[in-house]
N, C-alpha and C positions, 0 to 999 in steps of 0.2 A: 503493500501501498504505500510506503514512502517515495519508493520507486517512482510509481505512478505522480503523487501529488509533485515530486522533483519536478519529472518531465514537465507535466503539465505549467508548472510555476518558468521553467526555462521556455515555454512554447509561449507564454505571455511576454516572458522581457521580449521575444521577437519581433512583436506586434508594436512595441512602443514607438510612438512620434518619435524622430528623430529631433522634432523641435523640443520635446520634452529633453531631451537627453543634452541637448546645448545650452538648455537653460539652466542646468547644474542643480545645485542647493539652493535655489532663488527661494523665500517667503516673503512672500508680501507682508508687511509692516502692518500693524493695528492703525487703520483711519486713513491708510494710504489706497489710493485704487489707478488699476493700470492706464495710462494713456496710450500705448503700445501692447496690440495681442498677441505677438511674437507669428500670427500668421499673415497678417496682410496691413493695409494701412489705414483700415477703418479709424475714424476721428480725426485724420489729416488730411488736408488739401496743399495744393503748391500755393505759394506765397500769393495773398489777396485775390486769389481764386473764389469765383462762387461755386465752381464745383469739386466736388469732395473727391478723395481718392477711395472712396467705399469698394471693397472690394478687392481694389487692385493690392498686387505684390511690387510693385515699381512706380517710380516717377521720375519725368526728364529723361526717358528713354534710358531708364537704368542707375542714373546717377545715383538713386537711393534705389534700395530692393531688400527685398526679405529674404534671406536665405536663411535655412535650418532655425528659424526663432530670433535671428538678429537680424537686427536694422544694420544692413553695407552701405557705404559710401562707396562706390568704385570710380578709383583715379583715372579708369582707363574710358571713360566717358567724363569728356570735359565739358568744362562750364562751371559759374559760379551758381548756384541755384540754392534756393530755400522751400523749406518744408516748414508747416504751422497747424499745431492743433486747430480743428475747425471751433473748439469752445475756448471762450476769453475769460479770463481769471481777473477780478476785480479787488478781491479781498487779500488777506495777509494769506500767503500759500508755500508750500514746501514741496519741492521737484527735487526728486533724485532718479539717477541712472547710472547705470554699469556702461563705459567706453574703453574700447581700447585701441589707441593709436597706432600706426600703419606708418609707412614708408611717406615722409616729407608730409605729417601731417600739419596740419594748419586750419581749424574749419573752429566753428562759432557755434554759442548758443545766444540767443537774444529775446530779452526780456523787457517790457515796459520802455523800450528806448536805450536800452545799455547791453552791448556786447561784450562778450565772455570768449576770448582767442584760445582754443588748445592747442599748443604748442609743445610737443614734450620736452623738456629741459631749459625753457625760458625761464625768467624771474618767476614769473607766479605759478611754474607747473614744474620747477625744478623736480620734484619727486617722478613725475610721469615719466616712466620709461616706456618707449615705444614696443610695441609687441607684447603689453604686460593688459591686465584688465586693471580698470578703477575705478573708484565712485566718485562721482559729481553732485554736488546737491546745490541747489540754488534757495533760499529760503528770502522771500520778502514780507517785510513785516514793515506796516507803514510806508513810510520814505525812506527805508534801506534795505539792500539788497546784500546777501551776506550769501558769499562762493564759499565751498569748500570743496578740497579732492581728498578722499580718503580718510575724511573726518577733520582734517586740519584748515584752519580757516587760513584763506588764501588772497582774499580780497572783500573788502567793505565798501560799497555805494552809498551814499547818505543823499538826502534832498532829490529821491528819484519822485518824479511825478507817477500820483497813485493814480491810476485808471485801468479802465480794463485791456488785458492785453492777451496775446495768445504767445505762447511758447514755441520760437523759432530754430528749428535747428539749418544751419547753414554747411552747404558742401562747398567749402571753397578750394582749398588744395591737399592732395593726397590721399592717403587711405585712411578710413576708420569704422569702427564696427560699434552701434550701441545696444543696448538689452534691457530689460526691466525697468522702463519706463514708467513711473508711477508719481502719483501727485498726493496732497494731504490739504485741503483747504479746511 
């Protein structure tokens, strides 16, 4: 009986979707909701477009694409491109995601008119290594934006206009992968 149970267990593993394996041991923190479902670009649109990317797995001819549960910025597809959430965030908010910069990474996160550059090894990203996963956090509290990487505060911006804003991701240069994009309102 134990052999049959073990064989059924192994058979069950064979049908586990690759997106779940790629997601690793991620567990959504209390109070957070996912902004990226790891399957497609539901809840996102091309910058300032009225059309959503609902049901699509890529944007801008593959500059952004979903592969194995991860949002991939493909540098082989040229162009400075943006995608943004279809939802706007007007109050205090906390965003988190995991990212892995690739060769020549210089990509951005934009919120409430402020930009944060992800460039491995530069002043604010001195502990960010190419080819390794890191956790990015952006917390908006009143007129202040605080940015953290791997739990360490790397920038605080004060006197930011408090207005409804989408979260925008910019594929500017180089490769990057992003997963587990989540928000707590």
